[in-house]
N, C-alpha and C positions, 0 to 999 in steps of 0.2 A: 451733461450728467444723467448718471445712468436714475433712471425713475423706479419708484417702489411697484412690484408687481401689484395686479388687483387683488383685491381680496378672494379667497378663493370661492366657487359659486357652491353652495350646498346638492349634494347628490344623494337623491331617494335610493335606498336598497330595496332591490325585485329582484323576483324569484328568474332565473336564465331561463330561456324557451327550451323544451327537450333536447331538441336537436342540438344549440349549443352546449348545452354540458355534455352530453355525448360527444362531441366535437374535442370539447375539451380532457376528457377524457381519454380520449383516444389518441391525444397527444402524449400521453404517457405510456398506453399501454401498446400504442401502434408505431412503434418508432421506424421501422423499415420493415418491409416485404416479409424478411423472415422473423419479425414477430408475430407476423398474423399466424403462419403457418404454425409457430410454438403453440400459439392458444388454440387454435383448430385441433390439432393433433393430441394435445392435453387432454381437450376434451375429448377426444376417442379413446383416450384409453381409460380415461375415465365413466366410462360408457361400457368397458367388458371389451374391446374390441380387438381381435385376434389378427385381422387384416386391416393396413392401411396403408392408401393411395394419395399419394399426392402428385398431381400436376402444375406446372408454371408454365407460362407464354411473357416474355418478354421481361424477365427479373424479377416476374409479380405484379408487374405494372397491371398487364392487361388481365392475366386469370392465375388466379390460384384455387384452387379443387383438392377438398380433403372428403375422400369418402373412407367408410368403414363399415364394419359388419356389427356393431357394436350393438345396445340394447333396443335406438330407437325412441323415437317419441310420438307421443299421438299429438291430434292437432289442436289441441288446447297446449299442451304443452310445449310443442314447438311453439306458439304463439307468444308464451309467455318468456320463454327463453331470447326472446328479442328485445324485452324488456330490461331495464336498466337497474341492477339491482337485485334482479329475477336470479335463483342458484337452487339444485338439487342435494347441493354438496353440503350446508348448514343451514341451521335450522334454531340455533341459540347461542346464546354469548358463551356457553360451557362447549357448543362444538369450536368456535372460535379456538380456542387454545386447544385442541386434538385434532387438527386438521392431518384426516390421512389421504386427501387427494391432490391432486397435482391443480386442479384448479378450484375456485370457490369464492370469488369476488362477486361474481356475478354480474360484471359490467362488460365483458371481452363482445362479446356478440353483438351488443348494442352501441360499443363504442366505434368495431370496424364496418358495421351498417353505415354508421354519420359519415361514414367517408368513400365508402364506394357502393355498385350494385351489388347486391347481396341475393342470393336463390340460397335456399335451404327448403331439402328434400330428405324426408324421413318415413320409414313404417316401422311399427312392432310388429314382431313374429305373428301375432294373435290375429290382426286386421290382413284384409284381401289388397289394399292397395295403400298408400299412402298417401301425406301432404305435401303440398308443395309451395311456400312461401316467398313471394318477391318483395327487396323494398329498394330504393332507390337514395342515395343519403339519409339513410333513417327514415324514410315516411313514404307516403302511397303505398300502405299492404295490399298487396296482391295473394288471393288465397285460390289454389284448387288441389285437385285430387291427382295421384300420378302413382304408374304402374314402378315397382323397384323391387328390387329384395332386401330384407330387413336391416335395418340400419340407417345411417344419416352422410348426406352428401352436401357440404356446404361448398358455393362456387364465389369467389370475391372477384369483381371484375371491375377496371377504370379506378383503380385504388387511388386516393386522393385527388377524385378528377374536380373537386368541388373544393379543396384546398391546396392551390398550385404552390403556393410559399413552403408546403412538405413537400409536394413533388419534387422540387427544385432541388433539394437536397439529397433526393437519389443518385447511389452511386450508376456505375456503369453497370451492363446488364449482365457481365461477367461477374463482374463485383457482388451484385445482389443476389445471383445464381449462387455463389460460392459461399453465402453467408446462409441460405435456406438449407444448401446440401449440409453443410457444418450442424446445422442449426440438428435438424433430422436424424441425423449420424450419432450426435448425443445423444439424444432424447430413445434412440434405438438402441443403445448399447445396456442400457437399464431393462432393457425389456428382450429380451432374448425370444420370450414363447410370444412374439407378435413378429406378424411379416411386415416387412415395410417394404415399398416400391417409389420412387421417384422417378417421376417425367419430367423432362425439361425440353420446350418445345417441339415434344413428339417425338424424344429420343430420350429410351430409360438410362439414367444415370445411376440407378442404387437401387438396387435386386437383394435383399436380406430376408431369407425364408427361415420361420419359426422353429425353433430347437435350443433345448437347452442343455446339450451335449457340446462337449469340447471342440467337434469340427463348427459347429454353428456358432458358438462363441468366438471362436477362433477368428472365422471371417469375418465378424463385426470387429472387432481389434482391430486386427490388418487392416479393414475397412477405416478405422477413424485415426491409428497411431501409424499403420505401417509396417513392411514385414519386420524390419530393423527390429522393433518392438517385440513383436509376437517370439522371435528368433532371441533375443535379450533382455527377455523379465523373468521377475520370480514371481511366484501368485503365493499370497498369504491370505489365512483366516482366521482371526482372531476375536472369542468371545469374551462378554465378559457378565457382570451383572447390570450394568447401565448402560452399555452399548455393545453393538456388532461392528467390528471395523473389520474390512475382506478388499481384495482385488488384487494389481500388479505394480508393480516397481519396476521402472526399468533398469538396466544398470547402470551405474555410475559415468560411463561412455559413453552413454546416450543423452548428454546435456543439449540444452538448448541455450538462446539467449533471452527465451523469455518465458512467461507460464503458460504458454497457447498448449503445451500439452501435459499440462497439469488438471485432469477431470475429478469432479467432486459431486458427491452424489452424496445428498442424505433423505434417509427417506425415499428413496427413488427418485428424487428431485433433483435434478443438474443445478448447482449453486457457483457460484465466486465468492470465495470466502478467503480476505488475506490472512486471518489468524490461523490456516490450517494450511496456507501455502508456506507460510512464517515456518511452522513446524512440520512442513514438510523438508522446505530447503535446510532446517538446521540439523533433519537425520543423517542430510546428505554432505553436512559443511567438509566434514576433512577430506572427502571422496573428489571431489569436483570443485573446478574452478569457481572462486567466489560469487563472480557474476553470472554465472552457469543456472540453469533451472533445469531440474531432473522431467522424464518424461513418467506418468505413472496415472493408474486409473486407482480412484477409492471410492469404497460406498459402505459411508457411516448411518448405522441404524439407530436411533434414540427413540424412548417414550415420545410420542407426540407432544405430551403434554410440557415437556422439556428443552423445546424450543420455540420460537416465533417467527412464523413462517410467513406473517403479516408485514413484513417492514418495506416490500420495495413495490410498486407498482406492477413489475413483471415480474414477482416472484421468481428474483434470481440472487436474493441475499435472505438471511436466516440471520436469527439472533440466538446464540446459544444464552442458557441459561447458567451453567457451570464453564465458564471460557476456559479456565487453566485445567478443569479436568480434560477437558477434550484437545484442547493444547498438547498436554502430558502425553494424554492416549496415543495421539495420533503421535507424537515424536518419539514415545518407547517403544510402540508397535513397529513403527517402520523402521526405529536402529536396529531392533535385534534381528528383523528380516532382512536387515541389509549385514549384519552381521554373520548370519549365517551363509551369507553366498563364499565367502572365502576368499580367494582369489581371484576369482569369478571376473572379467572385466568387460571386454563387449566382445561380439562375433562378426566381425565383416564381412565374412564368406561364408558360411556355415559349411560350403560344400568343400571348404580349401583350409580354415586355422581352425584348431583345435584349443580352447582356453582350459584352464586348470579348472579340476570340478568343483562343486559346491562343496562347503562344509557342514551342509546339514538337511535336511528331508526337502529344504524348499528348493521347488524344481523349476525346469523353464516353464512359460505355459505349455508347449504341447512337445514332451520329450523324447527324444528321435526315436528311443527304443521302446515306446510306452502305448499303446493303440490308445486312439484317442477317446477311447469310451472309459477308459480307467481314470481320465484325468478329475479330481472331484473339484466341480464347481462351488465358489463364493456363496455360501446362502442367502444374505443380500441380493444378490443376483439371479439365482436359481428361482426362488421363491419369495412372496411378499411376506414380512416380518410383522406379525401380530402382538402390540404389547399388551399388558395388562393394565390396569390403571397407576398411572406414575407415580414413583414415589419419588421423596426428596434425596439428591446426590448425596453418599456420604464422600468422603477423605478419599483420595485417589489412593491410599496407602492398605483401605480399609477393603480393597476386591479380591483380596486372598493371594496376591502374588506381589513379590517385589517393584518395585517400580522403577530403581535405580538403574541405568545400563550396564551394562556388563565391562568393568574394567579390561584394559588393555591386557591381551595375551601378554606373558615374560618371553622377552626375546635373550637370544646369546649374549653374555659378557664381552664376546671379543665387537665391539662395534664404532672402536676408533676410525680415523678416516685411515687410509693408506698409511705408510706400508702395513696391511691385514697379515693378521697370525693366523695361522689356523685354526679352523673351529671344533669344538667335540663333536662329538655325535648326537644329532639334534633331536632334541624333541619336540614332536608338534605341537604346535598351538591348539589343533584340536584333534584329538585321538582316534575320532571317526574315517580323520582322510589326510593323508599325507601326501605333502606336495614333494615330486621328483625331479628335483633340476639336475640328478644325473652328474657328472663331470664335464668341466670345462677343457674345451680343445683348443681355445684361442681368441685371440684380440680382433677387432675388428674397426681399425680406424681411431684406435684408441678408445672406442665408446661404447660399442654393445662385446658381450662377452658370449659368443658361442661356445654351447654344449650339447650333451647328446645323452638322454638317458636309455630306460629297455625297451620306450616306444617312441622313439622319435628326436625331433633337434629341438632345440629350445633355444632362442633369441635374448638375451637381458640386457637393456640398459641402464647398464651399471652407476648413473648419477639417478636415473628415476629411484631405483629399487634401492640404493642408499638412504635417498632420501627417505622414502618409507621407514627403512628401521631405523633412523635416526631420529626419524618423528616420533617413532611408537615407541621410541626410548626415555626422549624428552617427555614425553605425554605419562607415560606411568611412571618416572622421577616426580614431574609435578603435583599429579594430584595424591600421590602417597605423601608428598614432601619429603622424600629423599634423594632431592637431584645432587649427585657427587659435584663439587665444585675444584678447582684447581687454582690455586693461587699461583701466579706468575712470579717467577723467580725475580724477574726485575719486571716493574711494571711499564707498560707498554704507551708510550705515552704518544698523543694524538692530538691534532688541530684540525679545528672545523671553520666553517666561514658564521659569521654570526648568525644566520636565520637557521643554521644545523646545530650551531651551539644553544639558541635556544630552545631547540626542540628536545635534544638531549638533556638539557637541563629540567627541563619538564618532568619528563620520563626516568630521573634518576632512580628513583623508590620504586617504578612498577619494575622495570630492569634487574634491580635487584632481586626482588620477588623470584625473577626469572633464572637467578644465578649470574648475570653479568655485572660485576659491581664496578661503576664507574667513578671518579672521584673529581671535581673540578680542582684544576691546578692554576686558574688565575686569566683571565681574559677569556680565549674562547682556546684555552689548552684541557685537556683532560686526562688522567692517569686511569689504565686500565687495568685494575689489581688482581679480581677474580673473573675466571668464567666456566660454563659447565664443561665438565672433564672430556664430554661425547664432543664439544665444540674448541677445544683447546691449541688444537693443532691449524686451524682454519684462521683467516685474516681478521682480525681485531675490528678493524676499522670500517671496514663495510658491515659488520653485522651489529656494530653500536648503533651507525648510523641509520642500517634498515630497520632493524630492530626497533629504536626510538621513534623512526618515523608510522612505520605500521602501527603502535601505541597509539602515536598522535593520532591517527586517522580515525581512531574508536573513541576519540573524546576521553572523559576520565581516566584513572587508574584503575578506579574499583569496578569499571567493565572489563579489568582482564578475563575475569572466570569467564563470562558471558563468550569472549572472543577468541577464546584459548588457541584455539583452532588452526585460524589462518596466524596468528603469531608465533604460533610453535612451527608452523610451515614454514616460516621465512628464516627461523634460526635452523632448521634441520636443512635447509638448503645449503645454508652456510658450510655445515660439519660435514656435506657431502661428497665422495669423490668426483670429480670434476670430468667431464667428456672431455679427450684427448690425453688423459691420464693412464700411461701404460703398467701395467699388472703384469705380476706373474703368474705362473698356471697357481702356485700355491695361492696367494692371494685371492683370486678368481675363485677357487674352488671353497676359500672360506667366506667369501661373500655371499657365493650358491647357497651354503649352509646357512646362513644367517636368514636369507631369505625366506628358506622352506618354516623356519619356526619363528617367522613375523606375523603379526594380524593384518590382516587386509592388503599383504603381501604384495597383491596383482595391480595395487595402481597407488603412484605416486600422491605427496599431498594436494599437488594439484590437478588429481583427477586423470591424468594420465595413465597409460597402461605401463610396467615395469618389465614383463617380458612374453612372450609370445611362443605358442606351442607349434609344433608341425609333427602330425604322427607320420610313421611310416608309409601306412596307406595313403594322406594327405600328399608327399611327395612321390608316390611311385603314382599318381593320378596326374600329377605337376608334369611328369616325365613321358607319360603316355602308357605307362607299364600296366595300366588296369583297363 
């Protein structure tokens, strides 16, 4: 039989030894070698450095060295920096609520020194030589004098030498090198005024020169996000009374499978934040597949008192005091920027494919016809933002501008599935730019429309293009509560499986709000009475089943408005002309005219391009005529 455990022995509370306390802190601060690089480089930036050089050996296990030309430290200050909870960044509780530096906790160097061999060399410009300090495992301090240029160099050797449990959890050398490189690039993107170099095993891996013009900034964007992003991004810069938001948005065709290409900076600090990522995805949600993530770089600047940066040991998370304001600010600003792009999709090969022009002043990062020096940098990147004492946030609508997203632009009336009737002369969705898809020449494999205009040749995916047309018409009708319905002369009777019937029954009310009126007819049978007029010629069975399944996947019907875009995309897909559907020239031209006047016509609701254009110069280059 089991016996009762003996009574627990009372344990005395005692103060931890300093070295052990630092090792526990290291467990939070020093996750891997990249964490060490982050802490040391942030200290260099706070010290006013304009040149930072990082050297790594064996994935950071053998050596991590960070040298800078910052303000340096005198001997007493250098020794104090190695003590726990010693910092020059804050001095009072008030300072803790107005952090303007990257580092401030005062425990990084002490924690790192407790799990490695540390050597610190530093010199201020006013002294002829500098100080050198050496520690092993956070103890046995040795001090001497040394000759070096003004600034600081910290070398970390044999990381985790005295904590083998942490050492065995490190990944391969290549993986750790990759984390270090990624971390340094993220820090460098926010500070184009600082030069960065990275050496890995005596090979130069990164060389970013200081400079705040377009050429230097483009080099940093290219290093971090690749040439595709540089060629296919929109620059934006939005100023409000309570916040500044700027950066670059990748075109929808650059979507990724995870959030790794969304880079967020708050007051110059790189962070991870689910709230902002959600707002970013919401801005793109009817422009790319639902499971995808865009590529973007965002710089958000707020009064320091309006956020809390002291919520995470590695300072990679912050807490916003006005979460709803921030979410609406990001979603509204990015949404307006994406609306301005018009039909632009993605430039897969800039030397060959020419994409439709943007519909506003938003420009790609480096326009081909504009000298680089003329590209204005977002203020949040080009220089620090200095805020007055923070004031409380006011309501979003008090900022002096409307916060309602621009409603969809009107489309032509001829949005029925084929047979398509000829459209009237189009009225462009934005009068500043007119999409010219020219005249149809023919159809390729019953799927693509070939057309020519005055500048070249266009290839249109007829299903994707018509899907965008139908989607915008459905969205406009639903938002204005003017979605035309068509009552079927004879109700269409449908029979489903028991599980399908259950889903449809659960979503009858939500479907009716979308113009799909279905009545139970006993058992697993249903009668379709009404459909949106624009979808009346499609398959009622597949529409009802897919729509009910889509609604069911998003939970209760009250989520309809929140998840409107993917639901309408499902409906639009059913109402669009299919591939392998033969069209007459008259029908093709009618479809082209409708595309020209449709909002976001360059992408279908799943984020795929609807058409591609080649200029005559592109064709001449392809055939070697240039």
